[in-house]
C-alpha positions in Angstrom: -50.7 20.5 -6.8 -52.5 23.8 -7.2 -50.8 27.0 -6.3 -47.7 26.9 -4.1 -49.3 28.9 -1.3 -52.8 29.6 0.0 -53.7 32.2 2.6 -56.6 31.2 4.9 -57.6 32.0 8.5 -54.4 33.9 9.1 -52.3 30.9 8.2 -50.6 30.1 4.9 -50.2 26.7 3.5 -47.1 25.9 1.5 -46.2 22.9 -0.6 -42.8 21.4 -0.2 -41.0 18.4 -1.7 -40.3 16.0 1.2 -37.6 14.2 -0.8 -35.4 17.2 -1.6 -36.2 19.6 1.3 -33.9 18.7 4.2 -36.2 20.4 6.7 -38.7 17.6 6.3 -36.2 14.9 7.5 -35.2 17.2 10.4 -38.9 17.5 11.4 -39.4 13.8 11.3 -36.4 13.1 13.5 -38.1 15.0 16.4 -41.9 14.3 15.8 -43.2 11.5 18.1 -45.8 10.3 15.5 -43.5 10.2 12.5 -43.3 6.8 10.9 -41.3 5.0 8.2 -44.1 5.9 5.8 -43.3 9.6 6.2 -39.7 9.3 5.3 -38.0 10.7 2.1 -36.7 7.2 1.4 -40.1 5.5 1.4 -41.5 8.3 -0.7 -38.6 8.1 -3.1 -39.2 4.4 -3.5 -42.8 5.1 -4.4 -41.7 7.7 -6.9 -39.0 5.5 -8.6 -41.3 2.5 -8.8 -44.7 3.9 -9.6 -44.1 7.5 -10.7 -46.1 9.0 -7.8 -45.0 12.6 -7.0 -45.0 13.2 -3.2 -45.6 16.6 -1.6 -46.2 17.9 1.9 -48.7 20.6 2.9 -47.3 22.7 5.8 -47.8 26.1 7.4 -44.0 26.6 7.5 -42.8 29.6 5.5 -40.0 29.1 3.0 -36.7 28.6 4.9 -38.4 28.4 8.3 -38.4 25.3 10.5 -41.3 22.9 9.8 -43.7 22.4 12.7 -46.4 20.4 10.9 -47.1 18.6 7.7 -49.4 16.3 5.7 -47.9 14.0 3.2 -49.7 13.2 0.0 -48.8 11.5 -3.3 -50.3 12.4 -6.6 -51.5 9.2 -8.3 -52.3 9.8 -11.9 -53.8 6.8 -13.8 -55.8 6.6 -17.0 -57.5 3.5 -15.6 -58.4 4.5 -12.0 -58.3 8.3 -12.2 -56.3 11.1 -10.6 -56.3 11.2 -6.8 -54.3 12.3 -3.8 -53.4 9.6 -1.3 -51.5 9.9 1.9 -49.7 7.6 1.4 -50.1 4.8 -1.2 -49.0 1.2 -0.2 -48.6 2.5 3.4 -50.7 0.9 6.2 -51.0 4.3 7.8 -49.5 7.8 7.6 -50.6 10.1 10.4 -51.2 13.8 9.3 -48.6 15.5 11.6 -50.7 18.4 12.8 -50.8 20.1 16.2 -54.5 21.2 16.7 -58.0 21.5 15.3 -57.2 24.8 13.5 -54.5 23.2 11.4 -56.8 20.2 10.7 -59.6 22.5 9.5 -57.2 24.5 7.4 -55.9 21.4 5.7 -59.4 19.9 5.2 -60.6 23.1 3.7 -57.6 23.4 1.4 -58.0 19.7 0.2 -61.7 20.2 -0.4 -60.9 23.2 -2.7 -58.0 21.3 -4.3 -60.3 18.4 -5.3 -62.8 20.8 -6.8 -60.4 22.9 -8.8 -57.8 20.3 -9.6 -60.1 17.6 -11.0 -58.9 15.0 -8.5 -61.2 12.0 -8.1 -60.8 12.0 -4.4 -58.3 12.6 -1.6 -57.6 9.9 1.1 -55.9 10.3 4.5 -54.7 7.4 6.5 -54.4 8.5 10.2 -53.6 6.2 13.1 -55.4 8.2 15.8 -59.2 7.8 16.1 -59.8 11.5 16.9 -59.8 12.6 13.3 -63.5 11.8 12.7 -65.6 13.7 12.0 -63.5 16.1 10.0 -65.7 18.0 7.5 -65.9 17.4 4.6 -64.2 14.0 4.9 -66.2 10.8 5.4 -65.2 7.5 6.9 -63.4 5.4 4.4 -62.0 1.9 4.6 -61.5 0.4 8.1 -58.9 -2.2 9.1 -57.8 -4.0 12.2 -54.4 -2.6 13.5 -52.0 -4.4 15.8 -49.1 -3.2 17.9 -47.0 -5.2 20.3 -45.2 -3.6 23.3 -41.6 -4.7 23.2 -40.6 -3.2 26.5 -41.9 -6.3 28.2 -39.5 -9.1 29.1 -39.2 -12.0 26.7 -40.8 -14.2 29.4 -43.8 -11.9 29.7 -44.2 -11.7 26.0 -44.1 -15.5 25.6 -46.8 -15.8 28.3 -49.0 -13.5 26.2 -48.7 -15.6 23.0 -51.4 -18.1 22.1 -50.6 -21.5 23.4 -51.9 -23.2 20.3 -51.0 -21.0 17.3 -47.7 -19.6 18.6 -46.2 -21.3 21.6 -46.8 -24.8 20.3 -45.4 -23.9 16.8 -42.3 -22.3 18.4 -41.6 -25.6 20.3 -42.2 -27.5 17.0 -39.7 -25.4 15.0 -37.0 -26.0 17.6 -37.5 -29.8 17.2 -37.5 -29.5 13.4 -34.1 -27.8 13.3 -35.1 -25.0 10.9 -32.7 -22.1 10.3 -33.2 -18.4 9.7 -31.0 -16.1 7.5 -31.3 -12.3 7.7 -30.0 -9.7 5.3 -31.0 -7.9 2.1 -28.8 -9.4 -0.6 -30.0 -10.6 -3.9 -30.1 -14.2 -2.8 -32.4 -13.5 0.1 -34.5 -11.2 -2.0 -35.0 -13.9 -4.6 -36.0 -16.4 -1.9 -38.5 -13.9 -0.5 -39.9 -13.0 -3.8 -40.4 -16.6 -4.9 -42.4 -17.2 -1.8 -44.2 -13.9 -2.2 -45.4 -14.9 -5.7 -46.5 -18.2 -4.4 -48.5 -16.6 -1.5 -50.1 -14.0 -3.8 -51.1 -16.8 -6.1 -52.8 -18.5 -3.2 -54.7 -15.3 -2.5 -55.6 -14.8 -6.1 -53.5 -11.6 -6.4 -50.5 -10.6 -8.5 -47.4 -9.5 -6.6 -45.9 -6.0 -6.6 -43.1 -5.6 -9.1 -39.7 -6.9 -8.0 -38.2 -3.4 -8.6 -40.4 -2.1 -5.7 -38.4 -4.3 -3.3 -35.1 -3.5 -4.9 -35.8 0.2 -4.6 -36.8 -0.2 -0.9 -33.5 -2.1 -0.2 -31.4 0.5 -2.0 -33.0 3.5 -0.3 -33.7 2.1 3.2 -30.5 0.0 3.5 -29.9 -1.1 7.1 -33.5 0.0 8.0 -34.8 -2.9 6.0 -34.4 -6.6 6.7 -35.4 -9.8 4.9 -35.6 -12.8 7.1 -35.9 -16.2 5.4 -36.7 -19.5 7.2 -35.1 -22.6 5.7 -35.8 -26.3 6.3 -33.5 -28.8 4.7 -32.1 -26.0 2.5 -35.5 -25.0 1.2 -37.0 -21.6 1.8 -40.3 -22.2 3.5 -41.3 -18.7 4.9 -40.1 -15.1 4.8 -40.9 -11.7 6.2 -39.8 -8.2 5.3 -39.5 -5.7 8.1 -38.7 -2.0 8.3 -37.2 0.0 11.2 -37.6 3.7 12.1 -36.6 5.2 15.4 -37.8 2.7 18.1 -40.4 0.9 15.9 -40.2 -2.3 14.0 -42.7 -2.6 11.1 -43.9 -5.9 9.7 -44.6 -5.0 6.1 -44.7 -8.2 4.1 -44.9 -11.9 4.9 -45.1 -15.0 2.7 -44.8 -18.8 3.0 -44.9 -22.2 1.3 -48.2 -23.6 2.5 -46.9 -27.2 2.3 -44.6 -26.5 5.3 -47.0 -24.5 7.5 -46.9 -27.3 10.1 -43.2 -26.5 10.8 -44.0 -23.1 12.2 -41.8 -21.1 9.9 -43.7 -17.8 10.2 -43.9 -18.1 14.0 -40.1 -18.7 14.1 -39.6 -15.6 12.0 -41.7 -13.4 14.1 -40.1 -14.5 17.4 -36.7 -14.0 15.9 -37.6 -10.5 14.7 -39.0 -9.7 18.2 -35.8 -10.9 19.9 -33.6 -8.9 17.5 -35.7 -5.8 18.0 -35.5 -6.1 21.8 -31.7 -6.5 21.5 -31.4 -3.1 19.9 -34.0 -1.6 22.4 -36.8 -1.0 20.0 -40.1 -0.4 21.9 -42.9 -1.2 19.5 -43.6 -4.0 16.9 -46.1 -2.5 14.4 -47.9 -5.5 12.8 -49.7 -3.3 10.3 -53.3 -3.4 9.1 -55.5 -6.4 8.5 -58.6 -6.5 6.3 -61.7 -6.9 8.5 -62.7 -10.0 6.5 -59.3 -11.7 6.7 -60.0 -13.9 9.7 -56.9 -16.1 9.2 -54.5 -13.2 9.4 -56.4 -11.6 12.2 -56.1 -14.9 14.2 -52.4 -15.0 13.5 -51.8 -11.4 14.8 -54.1 -11.8 17.8 -52.0 -14.8 18.7 -49.1 -12.6 19.5 -50.9 -10.7 22.3 -50.6 -7.5 20.4 -52.9 -4.5 21.2 -55.7 -4.3 18.7 -57.4 -1.2 17.4 -59.2 0.1 14.3 -57.6 2.1 11.5 -60.2 4.3 9.9 -59.2 6.1 6.6 -60.7 9.4 5.7 -61.9 10.2 2.2 -63.4 13.1 0.3 -65.6 12.9 -1.7 -67.0 9.4 -1.2 -64.6 6.9 -2.5 -65.8 4.4 -5.2 -65.4 0.7 -4.8 -62.0 -0.3 -3.3 -59.2 -0.1 -5.8 -57.2 -3.3 -5.6 -55.4 -5.6 -8.1 -58.2 -8.1 -7.7 -61.2 -9.1 -9.7 -62.1 -12.0 -11.9 -61.3 -10.1 -15.0 -57.7 -9.7 -13.8 -56.8 -12.8 -11.7 -59.7 -15.2 -12.4 -57.3 -17.7 -14.0 -54.4 -17.0 -11.6 -54.1 -20.6 -10.7 -52.9 -21.4 -14.2 -50.8 -18.4 -14.9 -47.0 -19.0 -14.7 -45.0 -17.1 -12.2 -43.3 -14.8 -14.7 -46.7 -13.8 -16.1 -48.2 -13.2 -12.7 -45.3 -11.0 -11.7 -45.7 -9.1 -15.1 -49.3 -8.6 -14.3 -48.4 -7.0 -11.0 -45.9 -4.7 -12.7 -48.7 -3.5 -15.0 -51.4 -3.2 -12.4 -49.9 -1.9 -9.2 -49.1 1.6 -10.4 -52.8 2.1 -11.1 -53.8 0.9 -7.6 -52.0 3.3 -5.2 
């Protein structure tokens, strides 16, 4: 990505490889805003699955301790163009910078990088709202964002849950005698993926490739869990969660809509919350929600989580949202067999980023 170093405003930006440079992991271990999406393992999974090359822009000199950094991935597609994204398939990825001087330096560098490198655009995905305005970036996509405070007692948490959509479903699932299995073995992955394909079909979307999840499991290991809810031996709902420091991340969820009345997803969330509290995690990150997705928004609001807005930053103005949707791709998804829908995801997702 451009030259390895740029001098500007008495600071020098260097580009490092966050996967191979051990200093990056050491920096993340101590930075309070570091997330699972900054980690070498997450970035390696993106590289293995989709071929995206990650890099970090930092003012740290070669060999010196890292004190700041912005993660970006190079997405190169003959369909959707060349762009820099921080970070693809991640709900958020805070630029880990200390002050306005560092922000302005990074922004200026990325503006020049887009112009001289022929990139279609660069996108940042900060959590904090104080990034705007950051010239030359403009406001990009916006999402709802939910986080649940796990330091509360279980009783206090339960009182904050919606009586209708959560508490009543939790009582129902106890009566139904459903069970939950947790792990990351191939059997649970297959149960999860089968439900995931079904859910994506319902939403008229292809699923990400199965190898994406296998790579995440291989790299994140005990920091990843697949929970599957069973009723009468049938998998009816599943979630995939990630863990980093004291935060639990809800990343993927799926279900068989024929069994929604049993409250499988509610049972999975409550079980995940209890397991997280048992190992003293402090936050349950429920991730982003499209502004128009009223159903998912109601579900997340039902857990009493704190809601805010995620606002992405983009330069120059980003074209129409790049998603694996559109009638030309999934218009006949209702009739496509599972294997073909999964194959479509394998072909499409590397171009989405």
